[in-house]
C-alpha distance (Angstrom), angle and dihedral (degrees) to the residues before:
residue distance angle dihedral
M1 . . .
G2 3.82 . .
L3 3.75 130.9 .
I4 3.76 120.3 -78.7
K5 3.80 105.9 -110.2
S6 3.80 92.8 -118.0
E7 3.82 89.9 57.8
K8 3.80 89.2 66.9
F9 3.79 90.4 66.2
T10 3.79 134.5 63.6
K11 3.78 122.3 -97.1
E12 3.81 88.6 -110.3
Q13 3.81 92.4 52.7
N14 3.80 91.1 49.9
T15 3.81 91.0 47.4
I16 3.80 92.4 50.9
A17 3.81 90.5 48.8
L18 3.80 91.7 50.7
F19 3.78 92.9 49.6
A20 3.81 90.7 46.6
K21 3.79 88.2 53.0
A22 3.81 88.5 63.6
F23 3.80 88.5 63.8
G24 3.80 94.0 40.9
H25 3.80 93.6 95.1
P26 3.80 125.1 49.7
A27 3.83 91.2 -139.1
R28 3.82 90.4 61.5
V29 3.80 90.3 48.2
A30 3.82 89.4 50.3
I31 3.81 91.0 48.7
I32 3.80 92.1 50.8
Q33 3.80 92.0 47.2
H34 3.81 91.3 48.9
L35 3.81 91.8 49.2
F36 3.81 90.1 52.0
E37 3.81 90.8 49.5
I38 3.79 96.0 53.4
N39 3.83 100.4 22.0
S40 3.84 92.1 -134.5
C41 3.75 136.6 27.9
V42 3.77 144.3 -170.1
C43 3.79 113.3 -131.9
G44 3.83 92.9 -120.1
D45 3.81 89.8 59.2
L46 3.78 89.6 56.7
V47 3.80 91.6 54.8
N48 3.80 89.6 56.3
Q49 3.81 94.4 40.7
I50 3.81 98.8 46.6
G51 3.79 99.0 29.9
L52 3.79 99.5 -133.3
A53 3.79 127.7 124.0
Q54 3.81 119.2 -85.7
P55 3.85 94.2 -112.2
T56 3.82 90.4 51.4
I57 3.80 92.6 49.7
S58 3.81 90.0 46.3
Q59 3.81 91.0 52.8
H60 3.81 92.1 51.1
L61 3.82 90.8 46.6
K62 3.80 89.5 50.9
E63 3.80 90.5 51.5
L64 3.80 92.6 49.4
K65 3.80 91.2 46.5
T66 3.82 91.8 48.7
L67 3.81 88.5 52.5
G68 3.80 88.0 51.0
L69 3.79 96.2 -122.8
I70 3.79 93.6 117.9
K71 3.77 134.3 29.9
G72 3.76 131.1 -158.6
S73 3.76 138.7 -154.1
V74 3.78 129.0 -163.7
E75 3.79 115.3 -116.0
G76 3.80 108.8 179.9
T77 3.79 106.8 -59.1
S78 3.81 94.0 -17.4
V79 3.76 133.4 76.6
C80 3.78 115.9 -137.4
Y81 3.81 115.0 -149.7
C82 3.79 130.8 -161.4
I83 3.79 139.0 163.2
D84 3.80 113.8 -81.3
P85 3.83 98.8 -128.0
E86 3.82 96.7 -160.9
N87 3.81 94.3 50.4
W88 3.81 91.5 41.8
K89 3.81 89.8 54.3
S90 3.82 90.6 47.3
M91 3.80 90.9 50.3
K92 3.81 91.0 50.2
T93 3.80 91.0 51.4
V94 3.81 92.9 50.7
L95 3.81 94.3 44.5
F96 3.81 92.9 43.5
A97 3.81 91.0 55.6
F98 3.80 91.0 47.0
L99 3.80 95.2 46.5
N100 3.81 91.5 47.7
E101 3.81 96.0 53.7
D102 3.80 88.1 104.1
T103 3.80 90.2 64.1
I104 3.80 91.6 51.8
N105 3.80 100.4 41.4
H106 3.77 101.9 41.1
G107 3.76 100.6 157.2
D108 3.78 122.9 146.8
C109 3.75 117.3 -88.8
C110 3.81 125.1 -150.0
């Protein structure tokens, strides 16, 4: 059996790709922005705010939670989501280093 494609790349490259995936869909960007605006959210509020179906919102929330960018807690029959500040800070550090590689390696090209 061959290598899994992600095994061909460094841990940092895989991490950057996973974080970039969070921004790969405008609904996830809208969810993150909404969570920053109100600092917590019940899933039903997101359906009204973003205008997508409940299953679609739930899938995007699951993806963001799997990536560690948001966390959720059960409150009765609802789940309240918010940004995970530690993981958000970690993501910013990783992406900042990646996006600033041009300032470090500024050799001439062609």
